[in-house]
C-alpha positions in Angstrom: 0.0 0.0 0.0 1.4 3.4 -1.0 1.1 6.2 1.4 0.3 9.7 0.1 3.2 12.1 0.3 0.9 14.7 1.7 -1.4 14.2 4.7 -5.1 13.7 4.1 -5.9 16.8 6.1 -3.6 18.9 3.9 -5.2 17.6 0.8 -8.7 18.4 2.1 -7.4 21.9 3.0 -6.0 22.3 -0.6 -9.5 21.5 -1.9 -11.1 24.0 0.5 -8.6 26.7 -0.5 -9.3 26.1 -4.2 -13.0 26.6 -3.6 -12.4 29.8 -1.6 -10.2 31.1 -4.4 -12.9 30.4 -6.9 -11.1 27.6 -8.6 -13.4 25.2 -10.5 -13.8 21.6 -9.4 -11.8 20.6 -12.5 -8.8 22.3 -11.0 -8.2 19.1 -8.9 -4.5 18.4 -9.5 -4.6 14.7 -8.4 -5.1 11.8 -10.8 -8.8 10.9 -11.1 -9.6 7.7 -9.3 -6.9 8.3 -6.6 -7.5 8.7 -2.9 -5.9 12.1 -3.1 -8.4 13.1 -5.9 -11.3 12.1 -3.7 -10.0 13.9 -0.7 -9.3 17.1 -2.6 -12.8 16.9 -4.1 -14.4 16.4 -0.7 -12.6 19.5 0.6 -13.8 21.4 -2.4 -17.4 20.2 -2.0 -17.6 20.8 1.7 -15.3 23.9 2.2 -16.4 24.7 5.8 -17.2 21.2 7.1 -20.8 22.1 7.9 -22.3 19.6 5.4 -20.2 16.8 6.9 -21.5 17.7 10.3 -25.1 18.0 9.1 -24.8 14.5 7.6 -23.4 12.8 10.7 -25.5 10.0 12.2 -25.3 11.5 15.6 -26.7 14.8 14.4 -29.5 13.1 12.5 -30.5 11.2 15.6 -30.5 14.3 17.7 -32.6 16.2 15.1 -35.1 13.3 14.9 -35.4 13.4 18.7 -36.1 17.1 18.6 -38.6 16.8 15.8 -40.6 14.2 17.8 -40.6 16.5 20.8 -41.8 19.5 18.7 -44.9 17.6 17.6 -45.9 16.9 21.2 -47.2 19.9 23.0 -50.0 22.2 23.8 -52.5 22.6 20.9 -51.0 19.6 19.0 -53.1 16.6 18.2 
């Protein structure tokens, strides 16, 4: 197994930086199909990490719990 010469976090940061600069998704410098390409793209697609947090199973469970509570209350059938 080959290890990337750059850390996964650094590659994610490169993708985020590219998005902030306004670079297109096609500016990904890593070979398509590589782990580095996927990491860079993930950083580009989720520049601030909020989408990743929103998709986490823990957050979904918490949101579902709050939604159930919101339906129960005064004036609700």
